[in-house]
Residue, then its C-alpha position, 0 to 999 in steps of 0.5 A: m155236770r154237762f147236763i147242767v151246763i147244757l140246761f144253763s146255756l138253754f136258760v141264758a138264751g131263753s131269757t135273752f129272747a124273752q127280754r127283746d122286743l117281739t117286733p123285729g127292727s132289723k136283720r138281727d132281730a128277725f129271730g123269734t116270733r113277730d108280734l103282729r097284733q093290730l094296736n089302736s092309737y090309744g090306750l090305758q094308762f095308770q100311775i102310782g107314786g109319792t108326794y112331798l111338799m118342798t119348802k125354802l131352803k132359807n128361813d128368815q128370823v124375826d126380831v120383836d124388840v119390844s114386848s108384843g102380847g107378852f113375847r119379846g125375843n126372836y123367832t123363825h118359821d120353819p116349814f117341813g114337808r113329809l112323804g105321801l101317796y097319789g095314784e091316777i088312772g086314765m087314758f093316752h092317745f097318740p095323734k092320728n095327724r100331725s100339724k102343719l107346724s110339725l111338718a114344716l119343722k120336720t119334727v114330732l111336736v107331740s109325741y102323745f097326750d094323756w089324761g087322768v083323774g086321781f087322789k093326792y095326799f099331801r103331808g107337811g107342817e111347820n116348826i116355830e123356833a123362838n128365843f126369849t130375851d130380856a129388856l137388854g136382849t140377853v137370851i133367857g130361854n128358848e122353845d120350839r113347837a111343831f104343827n102338822f097338817s095333812n090334805g087329801n085332793v081329788y084332781g083331773r089332769f091333761s098333759l101333752h108329751k114330747n118324747i126324746n129317743f136314745k139311739n144306738k150310734r153303731r146300728g143307727e137305730k132307736t133304743r127302748f129307752f126315751l125322755d118323756n117331757s110333758l106339759g099340762l093342766n091339773v085342777d085340784y079339789r081338797v076333800m080332806t084336812s087335818s090341821e093342828d091348831y096354830k096357837w102360840y104368841g099372837v105376833m108369831t102366828a099373825g101371818e097365817q093363810y090357808t089355801k082354799p080347796l080349789q086350785v088350778q096349776l100349770h105342770y111340767g113333768l120329766g120321766f125316763g121311758l122304757r119300751l117293754k114291747r110293742g104298745s107297752w111302756l114304763i116310765p118313772g118320772v117326777r111332776t111339779p106345778i110351775v104356775g097356778y091360781q088359788q085363794t087363801l083364807n086367813t083361818p082354816d075354817g073359812t070365817e076370814k077372807g084372805e087373797n087371791k094368789f096368781g102365778r105361785p103353784s105352791l099351797h100356803w098353810y100356817s105361815s109358809r108355803h109348800w111346793p108339791l112335787l110328785f114322784h111316780v111309775k106310770y104304765i101305759f099300754a095300747f088297746e088291741k084292735k078287734a080282728k074282723r071276721g073273715c080277715p086274717p091279720v096282715e103285718i103292719n107297714s113301717q109307717d104304722q109301726e113307727t107311729q106305735q113305737n118310740r114316740 
């Protein structure tokens, strides 16, 4: 029994040290092995996650009092989103020098910037809910039809990030946790399309429009970061476009020209708009510098340590 207690105590102690940062930040943290690696100001970032197409909360009902193309009654376009996937790989960079504005404001304006290329797979659709009435307006029947689509986009992205670090009030030090705010630009090009035929009564489908393959968007992202160790971070978060440019077509095969859309970042499919939302887990780590022959590594100073840690 005593052996089990001792073994359990050693396991708990070992786990506690294993979960700590290898670079001590105070006397209390000065036990264990120090991480003396020399790290570059750049490294690899990759992320994987899901996509979802958000739609408006309230749908307008359209009344057709006079028979049009054989339909009399009212109908509602009810768009919906479905889960998809996306993945990305790229690099991140810490700025080597702070701007004059950053120095004047005495704050770090850009903690780091990153870029990547990847693939997004979106899925969604639209329900048309129809009530049929007679000449007196009495409902004599109803029917719903669902139309589904999916799009696959290749894309490139560039983002600037500003981190807000959480602090330990008692110790007056930064913790491992931070908020990651980002603002950037992405360019998407659709390479895959699957869309069911949007055919019913003409009055219901007369407003159909389809976003062309090329889309340019300004996006915003918010993440909750965790510093795993010096030079390594894990950041779950979400990202969505806030401003965009695109062109639309009146038919999915492009035989009829549509409109230029400035400002709205949502894509148009069938008779509805869909706003992309991406949620992800991002992992980033800094590359280690190659040690020069004959020069043993030296301990990093406080300024370099601040640069490589919680930005």
